[in-house]
N, C-alpha and C positions, 0 to 999 in steps of 0.2 A: 481500377479505382484503387486509390491510397488513402488510408485513414489514420489519423495520429492521435495516440494516445499519449497524455502526459500523467506521470506518477509523482507525486510528492509524500514525504512520509515524516513521521515523528517530529512535527511542529512545536510541541510541548509549549504551548500558548499558557501563561499564567497570570494570575493578578499581579504579581511582582514579574516584570519583564526579564529581570536579571536572576531569577531562582536557580537557573542552571550555571551560572557565571557568566553566560553571555546574554545579549538582549536578543531573545528569540522572535521579539515582536519586530523589531527592525530588520532581522535576517529575513522573516517570513515576507516581509514587505519588499525587500529586495528581489526575491524569488517571484512574488507575484507580478511585479513590475517586469520582470524579464519574460516571464511566460505571456504576458500581455502583448508582447511583440511578435509572439509565434502564431503560425497558423496550425490549429488542433481542433479536434472534435470533442474529446472529454478529458476532464482533469481528475483523477482520481487521488484521493487522500488515504493511504494504507495503514491508518491508525496512530495513536498518540497525538491526537489533535490538540488537547490540553494537556498539562503537566500535573494538576491535581484535580482536574474535573469540575471545577466550580462553575456555577451557572455564568458568572461574570466572566470567566475566560472564554466561554463560549461565545458570549455577546462579543467581546473585543476580537475574537477570531471572525466571528460573521463580518464584522466591520472591514476586517482586513481582507477577506475573501470577497466583498461585494462586487467587485469589477469581474468575478468570473462565476458567479452565482447560477447563471443559465446552463453552464456546461459541468457543473460540479456535482462528483459522486464521492461518497465518502463512507469508511467502514472504521469500527472502533478499534482501540489497542487498549493495552493493559493499564495505561495511564488515565483511559477515558471513565467517565462516568455515565452509564447507559441511559439513566433517566434525564440528565441535563442534556446531554448530546441530542437524545430525540426531542426534547423540547424545542430546541434552536434548530435542529437540521433534519427534522423528520422527512421532508421533502426529498432529501439528498441521501438517504439511506437506502440505496437500491442494490440489491443482492445481484442480479445478472443485467447485463446490457449489451446491446449489438452494435458493432462498427463494420459495415459492410459484410463481408463473408465470416466475420469473426465474432465469436460471443466471449465476453470476459465474465467469468464466474467467481465471485467471492464466497469465502467461509470464514466464519467467525471462530478463530483459536483462543480467544480470550477466557481465562479462568477468573472467577471472581476473587478478590484480594490477593492473587498471585502474580508474579512477574512472568513466569515460564508460561507456555503456551500447551493447550490440550485441545483436540477436537473430540466432542462428544459422539456418542452414539447416532444422536439425531442429527448432528451437524454433518458426519460422515455420510449418513444415508440421505440427507438432503443433496449433499454434494452429488453422490452417485447419481441420484435421480435427475439432477440437473445435467449431468454429462450425459446419461443415456438418453434423455429426451430432446436435447437441443438439436434444432435443425440447422444450425451454423455448420459450415465446412470446417471451421478450425476453432480452437477454444485456448483461452488464457485463464487460469486459476490463479487467484491472489488471495494471499492471508496476511495476517500481521507478523506471525514469528516464523523465523527460518525453519525450513524443514530439512535441513542439511548442516552439517558442521561448518562454521564460519571461521575455523582455524584460531579460535580465540577462547581458551577455558572460561573466562568469564562471560562472555557470550553464549558459547555453547550449553553452559548450565542452566541458562534462562530461554532457551530455545523451545521449539515445538517438542514435547515429550512423547508423543505417540507417531513417530514419524513413520514406522513400518505400517501402521493402519491407514494412514494418509496415502502412502505410495500404492498399498494394496488395491485403493481405488484407483488412483491416477493411472496404474500401469495397465488398466483395462481399455482405456481410451486413447488410441493412436492420434486421434484429433487434436490432442494437446499439445500446443508447440512451445509454450512457455509457463513457467511458475514464478510469481512475483511476490516479494514480500519486503518488509520494512524492518522496525525493531532493533536491528543491528547497528544502525547509525553508520553503515559503511557501503561502498560500492564494490560488489564483485559478481562474477559470473561463474558457475558451474554447468555440468552437462549430466543428464541422466539418459542414457541412450541418444535419441533425438530431441529430447526435450531441453530447452534452454532453462537455468535456474538463475534468476537474477534478483540480487539485493539492492534496494534504492537507498542512497544516502539520507541523512536528514537535512532539514532546512534550518535546524537549530545548531547543531555541531556534530563533527564525527568523534567515534571512539577509537579508531585507529590514529594513524600519524598525520592523516589529511586535515589540513587546517580550514580548508574552504568549505563552504555549504553547496548543496546542489540538489538536482532532481534529473530523473530519467526520461528521456523521451523516445517513444516507440513508434515506428514506422510500420503499419500493417499493409500487406499487400493482398490483393484478391486472390493471388495465386498459393498463399500460405506462407510466403516467405515473411519474415521479421527482421528489422533491422533497429539497433537502439543506440542511443548514446547519452552519455551523461553530461549535463551542462553545470558546469562549475562557476562559482560566483566567490569572489573575494570578500 
């Protein structure tokens, strides 16, 4: 059996569609239209759904995402307002979910009023418990902030601050096949032992030389194999 997970990230929807210098609304609509042509089980948005976190921006986002509401799972990023996000998307804020033999476990790396990430003791203990108690054969862990250097001084200063504590949990569980994140607005893959570390591009704009917008599609096999490809749009 095969299951497909799609990850989009860093949509940055705002009251002003061009507050980032590009039309983030139009770009997200292009991505959603493309996703609508694909077969998949779940769509995960890994943070920064909005740019300034206004209630109106989440209402605008909800309209754009309406075609995919039934399969949608979201998690917050540093640009999101937790209260407003919960008001509009409470039914989509799901920490853990299963796809066949896989369980995808999310953890919240957002620090209030800060751009960089940090996993609190409570977040780490919750992640540890989820990984310890899961009955799935294979796991994927998702957070908003990069847990490894992205080879960019600007990005790396704003990434996860307590990576060692994070990996002290991760390294205990050999069932983890991949770690996914957003925040960096670029697609890259790294390895840590047998674990694949994958960064998702933004639907708004990239922070490297890439001019296209995009998203990641993961194919999860019941034997533990994982394949992914980045879908790029002009």
